[in-house]
Biopython code that builds the backbone (N, CA, C, O; Angstrom):
import numpy as np
from Bio.PDB.StructureBuilder import StructureBuilder

atoms = [
    (1, "MET", "N", (36.810, -37.510, -82.262)),
    (1, "MET", "CA", (36.699, -37.854, -83.666)),
    (1, "MET", "C", (38.050, -37.738, -84.373)),
    (1, "MET", "O", (38.402, -38.575, -85.205)),
    (2, "LEU", "N", (38.800, -36.688, -84.031)),
    (2, "LEU", "CA", (40.101, -36.515, -84.671)),
    (2, "LEU", "C", (41.087, -37.595, -84.249)),
    (2, "LEU", "O", (41.984, -37.943, -85.017)),
    (3, "ASN", "N", (40.934, -38.136, -83.032)),
    (3, "ASN", "CA", (41.808, -39.221, -82.605)),
    (3, "ASN", "C", (41.605, -40.459, -83.459)),
    (3, "ASN", "O", (42.575, -41.127, -83.817)),
    (4, "ILE", "N", (40.372, -40.772, -83.788)),
    (4, "ILE", "CA", (40.079, -41.939, -84.619)),
    (4, "ILE", "C", (40.657, -41.754, -86.011)),
    (4, "ILE", "O", (41.232, -42.685, -86.575)),
    (5, "ILE", "N", (40.509, -40.573, -86.562)),
    (5, "ILE", "CA", (41.067, -40.297, -87.892)),
    (5, "ILE", "C", (42.588, -40.391, -87.849)),
    (5, "ILE", "O", (43.195, -40.931, -88.773)),
    (6, "GLY", "N", (43.209, -39.878, -86.798)),
    (6, "GLY", "CA", (44.663, -39.977, -86.644)),
    (6, "GLY", "C", (45.127, -41.417, -86.511)),
    (6, "GLY", "O", (46.161, -41.787, -87.065)),
    (7, "ILE", "N", (44.375, -42.233, -85.784)),
    (7, "ILE", "CA", (44.716, -43.645, -85.636)),
    (7, "ILE", "C", (44.632, -44.358, -86.972)),
    (7, "ILE", "O", (45.494, -45.178, -87.289)),
    (8, "ILE", "N", (43.610, -44.061, -87.759)),
    (8, "ILE", "CA", (43.451, -44.702, -89.070)),
    (8, "ILE", "C", (44.596, -44.318, -89.997)),
    (8, "ILE", "O", (45.153, -45.180, -90.678)),
    (9, "PHE", "N", (44.953, -43.042, -90.033)),
    (9, "PHE", "CA", (46.025, -42.612, -90.938)),
    (9, "PHE", "C", (47.396, -43.088, -90.487)),
    (9, "PHE", "O", (48.224, -43.458, -91.320)),
    (10, "SER", "N", (47.650, -43.087, -89.184)),
    (10, "SER", "CA", (48.939, -43.617, -88.737)),
    (10, "SER", "C", (48.992, -45.122, -88.943)),
    (10, "SER", "O", (50.050, -45.659, -89.274)),
    (11, "GLY", "N", (47.875, -45.814, -88.755)),
    (11, "GLY", "CA", (47.825, -47.248, -89.050)),
    (11, "GLY", "C", (48.035, -47.528, -90.523)),
    (11, "GLY", "O", (48.697, -48.502, -90.880)),
    (12, "LEU", "N", (47.478, -46.684, -91.385)),
    (12, "LEU", "CA", (47.690, -46.839, -92.818)),
    (12, "LEU", "C", (49.156, -46.632, -93.165)),
    (12, "LEU", "O", (49.712, -47.382, -93.967)),
    (13, "PHE", "N", (49.781, -45.637, -92.582)),
    (13, "PHE", "CA", (51.192, -45.359, -92.827)),
    (13, "PHE", "C", (52.066, -46.544, -92.401)),
    (13, "PHE", "O", (52.927, -46.992, -93.158)),
    (14, "VAL", "N", (51.836, -47.044, -91.186)),
    (14, "VAL", "CA", (52.608, -48.177, -90.685)),
    (14, "VAL", "C", (52.318, -49.428, -91.512)),
    (14, "VAL", "O", (53.237, -50.180, -91.834)),
    (15, "GLY", "N", (51.059, -49.658, -91.856)),
    (15, "GLY", "CA", (50.699, -50.829, -92.644)),
    (15, "GLY", "C", (51.312, -50.819, -94.034)),
    (15, "GLY", "O", (51.762, -51.855, -94.525)),
    (16, "VAL", "N", (51.332, -49.660, -94.668)),
    (16, "VAL", "CA", (51.946, -49.555, -96.009)),
    (16, "VAL", "C", (53.441, -49.826, -95.924)),
    (16, "VAL", "O", (53.991, -50.529, -96.772)),
    (17, "LEU", "N", (54.102, -49.280, -94.918)),
    (17, "LEU", "CA", (55.534, -49.538, -94.772)),
    (17, "LEU", "C", (55.814, -51.004, -94.458)),
    (17, "LEU", "O", (56.784, -51.568, -94.963)),
    (18, "ALA", "N", (54.975, -51.627, -93.629)),
    (18, "ALA", "CA", (55.163, -53.044, -93.320)),
    (18, "ALA", "C", (54.980, -53.896, -94.568)),
    (18, "ALA", "O", (55.742, -54.837, -94.792)),
    (19, "ARG", "N", (53.980, -53.576, -95.379)),
    (19, "ARG", "CA", (53.769, -54.322, -96.621)),
    (19, "ARG", "C", (54.923, -54.114, -97.587)),
    (19, "ARG", "O", (55.292, -55.033, -98.317)),
    (20, "PHE", "N", (55.500, -52.908, -97.599)),
    (20, "PHE", "CA", (56.611, -52.612, -98.499)),
    (20, "PHE", "C", (57.863, -53.391, -98.102)),
    (20, "PHE", "O", (58.555, -53.936, -98.962)),
    (21, "PHE", "N", (58.155, -53.444, -96.802)),
    (21, "PHE", "CA", (59.372, -54.095, -96.337)),
    (21, "PHE", "C", (59.244, -55.608, -96.204)),
    (21, "PHE", "O", (60.260, -56.302, -96.147)),
    (22, "TYR", "N", (58.029, -56.135, -96.154)),
    (22, "TYR", "CA", (57.857, -57.580, -96.038)),
    (22, "TYR", "C", (58.177, -58.231, -97.385)),
    (22, "TYR", "O", (57.690, -57.779, -98.421)),
    (23, "PRO", "N", (59.001, -59.299, -97.378)),
    (23, "PRO", "CA", (59.351, -59.925, -98.660)),
    (23, "PRO", "C", (58.147, -60.633, -99.282)),
    (23, "PRO", "O", (57.404, -61.337, -98.599)),
    (24, "GLY", "N", (57.973, -60.440, -100.561)),
    (24, "GLY", "CA", (56.854, -61.039, -101.275)),
    (24, "GLY", "C", (55.667, -60.095, -101.343)),
    (24, "GLY", "O", (55.621, -59.076, -100.654)),
    (25, "ALA", "N", (54.722, -60.448, -102.175)),
    (25, "ALA", "CA", (53.530, -59.618, -102.364)),
    (25, "ALA", "C", (52.546, -59.842, -101.224)),
    (25, "ALA", "O", (52.299, -60.975, -100.810)),
    (26, "VAL", "N", (51.991, -58.744, -100.726)),
    (26, "VAL", "CA", (50.976, -58.799, -99.678)),
    (26, "VAL", "C", (49.757, -58.065, -100.233)),
    (26, "VAL", "O", (49.748, -56.837, -100.321)),
    (27, "ASP", "N", (48.738, -58.822, -100.603)),
    (27, "ASP", "CA", (47.546, -58.240, -101.225)),
    (27, "ASP", "C", (46.510, -57.910, -100.157)),
    (27, "ASP", "O", (45.927, -58.800, -99.539)),
    (28, "MET", "N", (46.294, -56.605, -99.953)),
    (28, "MET", "CA", (45.311, -56.117, -98.982)),
    (28, "MET", "C", (44.712, -54.823, -99.504)),
    (28, "MET", "O", (45.306, -54.119, -100.321)),
    (29, "GLY", "N", (43.534, -54.537, -99.015)),
    (29, "GLY", "CA", (42.891, -53.285, -99.349)),
    (29, "GLY", "C", (43.239, -52.196, -98.346)),
    (29, "GLY", "O", (44.083, -52.382, -97.469)),
    (30, "PHE", "N", (42.573, -51.060, -98.492)),
    (30, "PHE", "CA", (42.819, -49.897, -97.642)),
    (30, "PHE", "C", (42.557, -50.195, -96.175)),
    (30, "PHE", "O", (43.402, -49.917, -95.324)),
    (31, "TRP", "N", (41.392, -50.760, -95.873)),
    (31, "TRP", "CA", (41.014, -50.989, -94.486)),
    (31, "TRP", "C", (41.864, -52.069, -93.834)),
    (31, "TRP", "O", (42.228, -51.940, -92.665)),
    (32, "MET", "N", (42.183, -53.121, -94.557)),
    (32, "MET", "CA", (43.027, -54.179, -93.984)),
    (32, "MET", "C", (44.438, -53.669, -93.730)),
    (32, "MET", "O", (45.064, -54.059, -92.745)),
    (33, "THR", "N", (44.948, -52.809, -94.597)),
    (33, "THR", "CA", (46.268, -52.221, -94.383)),
    (33, "THR", "C", (46.261, -51.331, -93.144)),
    (33, "THR", "O", (47.207, -51.356, -92.356)),
    (34, "SER", "N", (45.202, -50.547, -92.970)),
    (34, "SER", "CA", (45.082, -49.696, -91.790)),
    (34, "SER", "C", (44.984, -50.536, -90.524)),
    (34, "SER", "O", (45.633, -50.235, -89.523)),
    (35, "LEU", "N", (44.173, -51.587, -90.567)),
    (35, "LEU", "CA", (44.044, -52.460, -89.406)),
    (35, "LEU", "C", (45.344, -53.196, -89.103)),
    (35, "LEU", "O", (45.664, -53.452, -87.942)),
    (36, "LEU", "N", (46.089, -53.536, -90.149)),
    (36, "LEU", "CA", (47.390, -54.170, -89.954)),
    (36, "LEU", "C", (48.333, -53.243, -89.195)),
    (36, "LEU", "O", (49.012, -53.681, -88.265)),
    (37, "GLY", "N", (48.383, -51.981, -89.574)),
    (37, "GLY", "CA", (49.240, -51.017, -88.894)),
    (37, "GLY", "C", (48.825, -50.777, -87.456)),
    (37, "GLY", "O", (49.675, -50.718, -86.567)),
    (38, "VAL", "N", (47.535, -50.639, -87.217)),
    (38, "VAL", "CA", (47.039, -50.441, -85.854)),
    (38, "VAL", "C", (47.306, -51.692, -85.022)),
    (38, "VAL", "O", (47.713, -51.598, -83.864)),
    (39, "GLY", "N", (47.073, -52.866, -85.617)),
    (39, "GLY", "CA", (47.343, -54.120, -84.912)),
    (39, "GLY", "C", (48.813, -54.289, -84.580)),
    (39, "GLY", "O", (49.156, -54.765, -83.498)),
    (40, "GLY", "N", (49.684, -53.904, -85.501)),
    (40, "GLY", "CA", (51.121, -53.977, -85.242)),
    (40, "GLY", "C", (51.526, -53.085, -84.082)),
    (40, "GLY", "O", (52.349, -53.474, -83.253)),
    (41, "ALA", "N", (50.953, -51.894, -84.021)),
    (41, "ALA", "CA", (51.251, -50.985, -82.913)),
    (41, "ALA", "C", (50.724, -51.543, -81.593)),
    (41, "ALA", "O", (51.380, -51.413, -80.560)),
    (42, "LEU", "N", (49.545, -52.161, -81.622)),
    (42, "LEU", "CA", (49.000, -52.750, -80.408)),
    (42, "LEU", "C", (49.828, -53.933, -79.926)),
    (42, "LEU", "O", (50.080, -54.071, -78.729)),
    (43, "VAL", "N", (50.253, -54.789, -80.857)),
    (43, "VAL", "CA", (51.065, -55.949, -80.481)),
    (43, "VAL", "C", (52.352, -55.496, -79.808)),
    (43, "VAL", "O", (52.711, -56.005, -78.746)),
    (44, "VAL", "N", (53.040, -54.552, -80.415)),
    (44, "VAL", "CA", (54.303, -54.074, -79.850)),
    (44, "VAL", "C", (54.064, -53.345, -78.532)),
    (44, "VAL", "O", (54.840, -53.507, -77.590)),
    (45, "GLY", "N", (53.018, -52.557, -78.454)),
    (45, "GLY", "CA", (52.719, -51.851, -77.210)),
    (45, "GLY", "C", (52.389, -52.794, -76.071)),
    (45, "GLY", "O", (52.830, -52.584, -74.941)),
    (46, "LEU", "N", (51.613, -53.837, -76.358)),
    (46, "LEU", "CA", (51.276, -54.795, -75.313)),
    (46, "LEU", "C", (52.485, -55.616, -74.897)),
    (46, "LEU", "O", (52.673, -55.879, -73.709)),
    (47, "LEU", "N", (53.306, -56.025, -75.852)),
    (47, "LEU", "CA", (54.522, -56.764, -75.504)),
    (47, "LEU", "C", (55.477, -55.894, -74.690)),
    (47, "LEU", "O", (56.109, -56.374, -73.749)),
    (48, "GLY", "N", (55.579, -54.636, -75.046)),
    (48, "GLY", "CA", (56.440, -53.727, -74.303)),
    (48, "GLY", "C", (55.941, -53.472, -72.894)),
    (48, "GLY", "O", (56.737, -53.398, -71.958)),
    (49, "SER", "N", (54.634, -53.336, -72.732)),
    (49, "SER", "CA", (54.100, -53.083, -71.392)),
    (49, "SER", "C", (54.187, -54.331, -70.519)),
    (49, "SER", "O", (54.312, -54.220, -69.299)),
    (50, "MET", "N", (54.122, -55.512, -71.122)),
    (50, "MET", "CA", (54.280, -56.732, -70.330)),
    (50, "MET", "C", (55.729, -56.925, -69.896)),
    (50, "MET", "O", (55.989, -57.456, -68.817)),
    (51, "SER", "N", (56.670, -56.495, -70.731)),
    (51, "SER", "CA", (58.073, -56.734, -70.401)),
    (51, "SER", "C", (58.618, -55.769, -69.350)),
    (51, "SER", "O", (59.448, -56.157, -68.526)),
    (52, "ASN", "N", (58.160, -54.518, -69.370)),
    (52, "ASN", "CA", (58.717, -53.569, -68.396)),
    (52, "ASN", "C", (57.724, -53.133, -67.325)),
    (52, "ASN", "O", (58.098, -52.384, -66.422)),
    (53, "GLY", "N", (56.489, -53.570, -67.394)),
    (53, "GLY", "CA", (55.514, -53.276, -66.353)),
    (53, "GLY", "C", (54.926, -51.889, -66.388)),
    (53, "GLY", "O", (54.146, -51.540, -65.502)),
    (54, "GLN", "N", (55.269, -51.076, -67.380)),
    (54, "GLN", "CA", (54.724, -49.732, -67.485)),
    (54, "GLN", "C", (53.543, -49.746, -68.447)),
    (54, "GLN", "O", (53.371, -50.680, -69.230)),
    (55, "GLY", "N", (52.748, -48.713, -68.375)),
    (55, "GLY", "CA", (51.627, -48.579, -69.273)),
    (55, "GLY", "C", (52.076, -48.181, -70.670)),
    (55, "GLY", "O", (53.250, -47.893, -70.902)),
    (56, "ILE", "N", (51.137, -48.170, -71.584)),
    (56, "ILE", "CA", (51.428, -47.782, -72.960)),
    (56, "ILE", "C", (51.551, -46.265, -73.008)),
    (56, "ILE", "O", (50.643, -45.556, -72.575)),
    (57, "GLY", "N", (52.657, -45.766, -73.526)),
    (57, "GLY", "CA", (52.901, -44.329, -73.582)),
    (57, "GLY", "C", (52.160, -43.668, -74.724)),
    (57, "GLY", "O", (51.706, -44.333, -75.655)),
    (58, "GLU", "N", (52.043, -42.364, -74.647)),
    (58, "GLU", "CA", (51.395, -41.598, -75.690)),
    (58, "GLU", "C", (52.430, -40.808, -76.463)),
    (58, "GLU", "O", (53.559, -40.627, -76.006)),
    (59, "GLY", "N", (52.042, -40.342, -77.630)),
    (59, "GLY", "CA", (52.930, -39.520, -78.434)),
    (59, "GLY", "C", (53.548, -40.313, -79.570)),
    (59, "GLY", "O", (53.366, -41.525, -79.683)),
    (60, "PHE", "N", (54.275, -39.605, -80.401)),
    (60, "PHE", "CA", (54.898, -40.188, -81.585)),
    (60, "PHE", "C", (56.406, -40.105, -81.433)),
    (60, "PHE", "O", (56.950, -39.053, -81.095)),
    (61, "ASN", "N", (57.076, -41.218, -81.685)),
    (61, "ASN", "CA", (58.533, -41.209, -81.730)),
    (61, "ASN", "C", (58.994, -42.209, -82.782)),
    (61, "ASN", "O", (58.237, -43.091, -83.188)),
    (62, "ARG", "N", (60.225, -42.067, -83.214)),
    (62, "ARG", "CA", (60.741, -42.905, -84.296)),
    (62, "ARG", "C", (60.874, -44.353, -83.878)),
    (62, "ARG", "O", (60.591, -45.249, -84.673)),
    (63, "ALA", "N", (61.296, -44.607, -82.647)),
    (63, "ALA", "CA", (61.449, -45.985, -82.183)),
    (63, "ALA", "C", (60.092, -46.689, -82.130)),
    (63, "ALA", "O", (59.989, -47.867, -82.470)),
    (64, "GLY", "N", (59.073, -45.981, -81.712)),
    (64, "GLY", "CA", (57.732, -46.564, -81.678)),
    (64, "GLY", "C", (57.200, -46.855, -83.065)),
    (64, "GLY", "O", (56.543, -47.873, -83.281)),
    (65, "CYS", "N", (57.477, -45.975, -84.000)),
    (65, "CYS", "CA", (57.041, -46.184, -85.382)),
    (65, "CYS", "C", (57.755, -47.387, -85.992)),
    (65, "CYS", "O", (57.131, -48.217, -86.651)),
    (66, "PHE", "N", (59.061, -47.476, -85.770)),
    (66, "PHE", "CA", (59.834, -48.595, -86.292)),
    (66, "PHE", "C", (59.367, -49.912, -85.681)),
    (66, "PHE", "O", (59.224, -50.906, -86.392)),
    (67, "SER", "N", (59.130, -49.927, -84.375)),
    (67, "SER", "CA", (58.676, -51.158, -83.739)),
    (67, "SER", "C", (57.255, -51.516, -84.170)),
    (67, "SER", "O", (56.917, -52.698, -84.233)),
    (68, "SER", "N", (56.419, -50.526, -84.469)),
    (68, "SER", "CA", (55.078, -50.802, -84.987)),
    (68, "SER", "C", (55.145, -51.463, -86.355)),
    (68, "SER", "O", (54.347, -52.349, -86.662)),
    (69, "ILE", "N", (56.098, -51.031, -87.179)),
    (69, "ILE", "CA", (56.288, -51.651, -88.491)),
    (69, "ILE", "C", (56.722, -53.104, -88.318)),
    (69, "ILE", "O", (56.229, -53.990, -89.015)),
    (70, "LEU", "N", (57.647, -53.347, -87.388)),
    (70, "LEU", "CA", (58.075, -54.721, -87.121)),
    (70, "LEU", "C", (56.921, -55.563, -86.583)),
    (70, "LEU", "O", (56.791, -56.734, -86.941)),
    (71, "GLY", "N", (56.085, -54.982, -85.730)),
    (71, "GLY", "CA", (54.916, -55.696, -85.221)),
    (71, "GLY", "C", (53.928, -56.035, -86.326)),
    (71, "GLY", "O", (53.349, -57.122, -86.331)),
    (72, "ALA", "N", (53.732, -55.113, -87.263)),
    (72, "ALA", "CA", (52.837, -55.376, -88.389)),
    (72, "ALA", "C", (53.417, -56.462, -89.299)),
    (72, "ALA", "O", (52.679, -57.296, -89.825)),
    (73, "MET", "N", (54.730, -56.450, -89.480)),
    (73, "MET", "CA", (55.360, -57.507, -90.270)),
    (73, "MET", "C", (55.218, -58.863, -89.569)),
    (73, "MET", "O", (55.058, -59.891, -90.227)),
    (74, "LEU", "N", (55.277, -58.862, -88.249)),
    (74, "LEU", "CA", (55.050, -60.085, -87.488)),
    (74, "LEU", "C", (53.622, -60.584, -87.689)),
    (74, "LEU", "O", (53.398, -61.788, -87.810)),
    (75, "LEU", "N", (52.663, -59.674, -87.727)),
    (75, "LEU", "CA", (51.275, -60.067, -87.975)),
    (75, "LEU", "C", (51.102, -60.651, -89.376)),
    (75, "LEU", "O", (50.339, -61.602, -89.552)),
    (76, "ILE", "N", (51.788, -60.106, -90.366)),
    (76, "ILE", "CA", (51.726, -60.673, -91.718)),
    (76, "ILE", "C", (52.287, -62.091, -91.702)),
    (76, "ILE", "O", (51.701, -63.002, -92.288)),
    (77, "PHE", "N", (53.428, -62.277, -91.027)),
    (77, "PHE", "CA", (54.046, -63.601, -90.954)),
    (77, "PHE", "C", (53.119, -64.606, -90.280)),
    (77, "PHE", "O", (52.925, -65.708, -90.792)),
    (78, "VAL", "N", (52.548, -64.238, -89.138)),
    (78, "VAL", "CA", (51.648, -65.141, -88.418)),
    (78, "VAL", "C", (50.407, -65.430, -89.252)),
    (78, "VAL", "O", (49.935, -66.566, -89.292)),
    (79, "GLY", "N", (49.880, -64.410, -89.915)),
    (79, "GLY", "CA", (48.711, -64.608, -90.768)),
    (79, "GLY", "C", (48.985, -65.564, -91.919)),
    (79, "GLY", "O", (48.121, -66.367, -92.271)),
    (80, "ARG", "N", (50.156, -65.492, -92.501)),
    (80, "ARG", "CA", (50.506, -66.414, -93.579)),
    (80, "ARG", "C", (50.715, -67.826, -93.060)),
    (80, "ARG", "O", (50.356, -68.793, -93.731)),
    (81, "GLN", "N", (51.298, -67.954, -91.861)),
    (81, "GLN", "CA", (51.501, -69.284, -91.290)),
    (81, "GLN", "C", (50.185, -69.946, -90.944)),
    (81, "GLN", "O", (50.060, -71.166, -91.043)),
    (82, "LEU", "N", (49.202, -69.160, -90.540)),
    (82, "LEU", "CA", (47.882, -69.705, -90.202)),
    (82, "LEU", "C", (46.983, -69.857, -91.424)),
    (82, "LEU", "O", (45.873, -70.381, -91.325)),
    (83, "GLY", "N", (47.467, -69.396, -92.579)),
    (83, "GLY", "CA", (46.709, -69.556, -93.814)),
    (83, "GLY", "C", (45.542, -68.598, -93.977)),
    (83, "GLY", "O", (44.514, -68.960, -94.550)),
    (84, "TRP", "N", (45.693, -67.394, -93.484)),
    (84, "TRP", "CA", (44.612, -66.405, -93.587)),
    (84, "TRP", "C", (44.562, -65.713, -94.939)),
    (84, "TRP", "O", (43.677, -64.888, -95.164)),
    (85, "GLY", "N", (45.463, -66.015, -95.825)),
    (85, "GLY", "CA", (45.370, -65.530, -97.193)),
    (85, "GLY", "C", (46.024, -64.207, -97.502)),
    (85, "GLY", "O", (45.739, -63.626, -98.549)),
    (86, "PHE", "N", (46.891, -63.700, -96.639)),
    (86, "PHE", "CA", (47.619, -62.489, -97.010)),
    (86, "PHE", "C", (49.059, -62.649, -96.714)),
    (86, "PHE", "O", (49.845, -61.733, -96.958)),
]
sb = StructureBuilder()
sb.init_structure("model")
sb.init_model(0)
sb.init_chain("A")
sb.init_seg("    ")
for serial, (resi, resn, name, xyz) in enumerate(atoms, 1):
    if name == "N":
        sb.init_residue(resn, " ", resi, " ")
    sb.init_atom(name, np.array(xyz, "f"), 0.0, 1.0, " ", f" {name:<3s}", serial, name[0])
structure = sb.get_structure()
């Protein structure tokens, strides 16, 4: 149960930072921001595991947090290009 709560809060943290650094207004609620952060971390983790052949690592580090923010910003960009409304 605590893992799920930790995932939601870290996703919210990453999602808020991605929305802050992305140019222009990004209108989302609490849950969409959390899902954006979690999705950004998943995108970067999957791309990283495909490129080096290793599994997804555990733990918190600054490089992972920064890359998760970039992944979430990539999701915002793709969502806007596809016309999903954010």
